[in-house]
Each structure stands twice: as C-alpha cells, then as structure tokens.
SERO-4910 file (N, C-alpha, C, O; in steps of 0.05 Angstrom, whole numbers):
BEGIN
 pado doro    nc1    nc2    nc3   cac1   cac2   cac3    cc1    cc2    cc3    oc1    oc2    oc3
  Met    A   1810   2648   1069   1822   2645   1096   1803   2658   1119   1794   2681   1116
  Met    A   1799   2646   1139   1781   2658   1158   1798   2662   1185   1809   2644   1198
  Arg    A   1799   2688   1192   1816   2697   1213   1802   2700   1241   1812   2713   1260
  Leu    A   1779   2688   1242   1761   2689   1264   1762   2664   1277   1764   2643   1264
  Lys    A   1761   2663   1306   1762   2641   1323   1742   2644   1344   1732   2666   1349
  Lys    A   1737   2622   1355   1719   2620   1380   1727   2639   1403   1751   2639   1410
  Asp    A   1711   2651   1413   1715   2670   1437   1728   2697   1430   1737   2712   1447
  Asp    A   1728   2701   1403   1739   2728   1393   1716   2748   1399   1692   2742   1397
  Lys    A   1725   2773   1405   1702   2794   1402   1702   2808   1375   1722   2817   1364
  Val    A   1677   2809   1367   1674   2820   1338   1651   2841   1342   1635   2843   1361
  Met    A   1653   2855   1319   1628   2877   1316   1618   2872   1288   1633   2869   1269
  Val    A   1590   2872   1286   1578   2869   1262   1577   2897   1246   1571   2919   1256
  Ile    A   1584   2892   1220   1589   2916   1203   1565   2919   1182   1562   2939   1168
  Gly    A   1550   2899   1181   1527   2898   1161   1502   2884   1171   1505   2865   1186
  Gly    A   1479   2890   1163   1457   2874   1168   1440   2887   1191   1446   2910   1199
  Lys    A   1419   2873   1202   1403   2884   1221   1415   2892   1249   1404   2908   1264
  Asp    A   1437   2879   1254   1449   2885   1281   1474   2900   1277   1492   2898   1294
  Lys    A   1476   2916   1255   1502   2934   1251   1506   2951   1271   1487   2963   1282
  Gly    A   1533   2953   1280   1541   2967   1302   1543   2953   1331   1555   2963   1351
  Lys    A   1529   2931   1331   1530   2919   1357   1554   2899   1357   1563   2890   1336
  Ser    A   1564   2891   1382   1590   2873   1384   1581   2852   1404   1562   2855   1420
  Gly    A   1594   2831   1401   1594   2805   1418   1614   2787   1416   1635   2793   1403
  Lys    A   1612   2763   1427   1633   2741   1428   1626   2719   1408   1603   2711   1407
  Val    A   1643   2710   1393   1637   2688   1373   1634   2663   1388   1652   2654   1403
  Lys    A   1612   2651   1384   1602   2628   1402   1613   2602   1385   1625   2584   1397
  Arg    A   1608   2601   1357   1618   2581   1340   1626   2592   1314   1617   2613   1306
  Val    A   1644   2577   1299   1653   2582   1275   1646   2560   1254   1652   2537   1259
  Leu    A   1633   2567   1233   1625   2547   1212   1646   2550   1190   1642   2567   1172
  Tyr    A   1665   2536   1190   1689   2540   1168   1677   2533   1141   1681   2548   1122
  Ala    A   1663   2512   1139   1653   2501   1113   1637   2519   1098   1639   2521   1074
  Lys    A   1617   2535   1113   1599   2556   1106   1609   2585   1107   1593   2603   1100
  Asp    A   1633   2590   1116   1643   2617   1121   1622   2634   1136   1614   2656   1128
  Arg    A   1615   2621   1158   1596   2635   1178   1607   2632   1206   1624   2615   1213
  Val    A   1595   2651   1221   1601   2651   1253   1575   2656   1264   1557   2668   1253
  Val    A   1573   2644   1291   1547   2650   1309   1560   2668   1330   1581   2662   1342
  Val    A   1546   2691   1334   1558   2710   1353   1537   2708   1375   1514   2704   1368
  Glu    A   1544   2711   1402   1529   2709   1423   1508   2734   1426   1516   2758   1425
  Lys    A   1484   2726   1429   1461   2745   1433   1458   2766   1411   1448   2788   1417
  Leu    A   1468   2759   1383   1462   2775   1359   1449   2757   1340   1451   2733   1342
  Asn    A   1434   2772   1319   1419   2761   1296   1402   2737   1310   1405   2713   1304
  Leu    A   1384   2745   1331   1365   2729   1339   1344   2724   1321   1335   2742   1308
  Val    A   1335   2698   1320   1312   2687   1303   1293   2674   1319   1301   2662   1339
  Lys    A   1269   2674   1313   1248   2658   1326   1244   2632   1313   1241   2631   1289
  Arg    A   1244   2610   1329   1241   2583   1317   1218   2569   1330   1217   2565   1354
  His    A   1198   2562   1312   1174   2546   1322   1182   2517   1325   1192   2504   1307
  Thr    A   1177   2508   1350   1185   2479   1357   1162   2463   1364   1143   2475   1375
  Lys    A   1160   2437   1359   1142   2418   1370   1150   2408   1394   1174   2408   1398
  Pro    A   1134   2399   1410   1143   2379   1437   1155   2356   1424   1148   2345   1403
  Gly    A   1177   2348   1441   1190   2324   1432   1203   2309   1456   1196   2314   1479
  Met    A   1222   2290   1451   1234   2275   1470   1251   2293   1490   1251   2290   1515
  Asp    A   1267   2310   1475   1286   2327   1492   1274   2350   1501   1285   2361   1521
  Gln    A   1251   2362   1491   1236   2384   1496   1208   2380   1503   1192   2376   1485
  Ala    A   1200   2380   1529   1172   2373   1538   1154   2390   1526   1133   2380   1518
  Gln    A   1158   2416   1524   1138   2436   1516   1145   2450   1491   1168   2460   1489
  Gly    A   1128   2451   1471   1134   2465   1445   1128   2495   1448   1118   2505   1468
  Gly    A   1135   2509   1427   1129   2537   1428   1148   2552   1411   1159   2541   1392
  Ile    A   1151   2579   1417   1167   2595   1401   1196   2601   1416   1195   2613   1438
  Ile    A   1218   2594   1408   1243   2600   1423   1259   2621   1404   1255   2622   1380
  Glu    A   1276   2636   1418   1293   2651   1406   1322   2640   1406   1332   2633   1427
  Lys    A   1334   2639   1383   1364   2627   1381   1380   2645   1363   1369   2661   1347
  Glu    A   1404   2643   1366   1422   2658   1350   1426   2643   1321   1432   2619   1320
  Ala    A   1424   2658   1301   1429   2649   1273   1457   2659   1266   1468   2678   1277
  Ser    A   1469   2643   1247   1494   2651   1237   1496   2675   1218   1478   2680   1203
  Ile    A   1517   2688   1221   1524   2712   1205   1547   2706   1186   1565   2693   1195
  His    A   1547   2715   1160   1569   2713   1143   1594   2724   1154   1592   2744   1168
  Arg    A   1617   2714   1148   1642   2725   1161   1649   2753   1148   1666   2767   1159
  Ser    A   1638   2761   1125   1642   2788   1112   1627   2810   1125   1632   2834   1122
  Asn    A   1607   2800   1143   1590   2820   1156   1604   2825   1187   1591   2840   1202
  Val    A   1625   2815   1195   1637   2820   1220   1665   2825   1219   1678   2813   1202
  Met    A   1674   2840   1236   1705   2849   1240   1713   2843   1268   1696   2842   1285
  Leu    A   1736   2838   1273   1749   2836   1299   1746   2860   1313   1748   2881   1300
  Tyr    A   1743   2862   1337   1741   2887   1354   1763   2888   1370   1769   2869   1384
  Cys    A   1778   2911   1369   1803   2915   1387   1794   2933   1411   1783   2955   1408
  Asp    A   1800   2922   1434   1794   2938   1458   1811   2962   1461   1803   2982   1473
  Lys    A   1833   2961   1452   1852   2986   1453   1842   3010   1436   1841   3032   1446
  Cys    A   1834   3004   1412   1824   3023   1393   1795   3028   1396   1785   3047   1384
  Glu    A   1781   3010   1412   1752   3011   1417   1736   3014   1392   1718   3031   1392
  Lys    A   1742   2999   1370   1727   2996   1345   1733   2972   1331   1750   2956   1338
  Ala    A   1718   2969   1310   1723   2947   1291   1749   2953   1274   1753   2975   1264
  Val    A   1767   2934   1272   1793   2937   1256   1800   2914   1240   1790   2891   1243
  Arg    A   1817   2920   1220   1829   2903   1205   1849   2886   1218   1861   2898   1235
  Ser    A   1855   2862   1214   1874   2845   1227   1894   2837   1207   1887   2836   1183
  Gly    A   1922   2830   1217   1937   2818   1201   1950   2794   1214   1943   2788   1236
  Val    A   1967   2780   1203   1980   2757   1215   2012   2763   1216   2025   2771   1197
  Arg    A   2020   2758   1238   2051   2762   1241   2066   2739   1251   2056   2725   1269
  Lys    A   2088   2734   1241   2108   2710   1250   2118   2719   1277   2126   2742   1279
  Met    A   2118   2703   1297   2132   2709   1323   2157   2693   1325   2163   2675   1310
  Gly    A   2172   2702   1346   2200   2691   1349   2201   2661   1352   2220   2649   1343
  Asp    A   2181   2648   1362   2180   2619   1365   2165   2604   1340   2157   2581   1342
  Asn    A   2165   2619   1319   2156   2607   1293   2126   2600   1294   2116   2582   1280
  Ser    A   2111   2614   1312   2081   2615   1314   2070   2639   1300   2083   2659   1296
  Asn    A   2044   2636   1293   2032   2662   1283   2014   2673   1300   1999   2660   1315
  Ala    A   2014   2700   1299   1996   2715   1319   1980   2736   1302   1989   2748   1282
  Arg    A   1955   2740   1311   1938   2759   1295   1944   2785   1309   1950   2784   1333
  Tyr    A   1944   2809   1296   1946   2836   1307   1930   2855   1295   1920   2852   1272
  Cys    A   1926   2874   1308   1908   2900   1297   1929   2915   1280   1952   2921   1287
  Lys    A   1916   2922   1256   1934   2935   1239   1935   2966   1244   1951   2980   1231
  Gln    A   1919   2976   1262   1921   3005   1268   1938   3011   1293   1953   3030   1292
  Cys    A   1936   2994   1316   1952   3000   1339   1973   2977   1343   1988   2979   1362
  Glu    A   1975   2959   1327   1994   2938   1331   1992   2920   1355   2010   2904   1361
  Glu    A   1967   2923   1370   1960   2903   1391   1956   2876   1382   1942   2871   1363
  Leu    A   1966   2858   1396   1964   2829   1389   1936   2819   1400   1929   2826   1422
  Phe    A   1920   2804   1385   1898   2789   1392   1902   2764   1406   1887   2757   1425
  Asp    A   1924   2751   1395   1928   2726   1407   1954   2728   1429   1977   2730   1421
  Lys    A   1947   2726   1453   1968   2727   1473   1981   2703   1479   1999   2703   1496
***
C-alpha cells in the first residue's frame, strides 16, 4: 500500500540525495516508485528529433523507490511515519504519528 500522493512533501532517507526534501511530481504505482521535484537528477544524452530541434545532454529527475522517501511534517520539521484515520464523514485521512497533524486537509 502506497501512502504517497502527488504534491506531497517528502524527505529522502536513503541514497545519494539523503536528507534533501522536495515535492512529489509523479507517483508510479505499478513500480512502487515516485518522482521528486529537483532530486535524483540524472543526465540523459538525446539525439535531435521532431520534438527537440537540438540534441545534447539534458538533466531530468529519475524515480526513487518509495522505501527511500518519507512524508515530511511541517509542524515536526522532519520526516515522519504516517497513519490513516477514519474521519467523521467516513473518509480516510493521513496523519503524522508523532504530532497527530493531518496531511489531508
């Protein structure tokens, strides 16, 4: 079960970008991976084509496995574990397990 969604603020807890935080740009549910804005940058060598007039080396974000990121709590100011709580209107909401702050407003 993946508890990460697009536009969530996350912190990387493993790999070359450990300790950095950013916003989730895309979630790849089938592969259990996420793409985080301005993190895990890789260089891609491209040829000129129809959509790109000039070839060269471009930098783009690569995906990170979901086990290497954690939700970032603005109140705690650190990466935290999250839980799911049933709300009064029978909807689910994610919350910080340390300070009980809701991630889904």
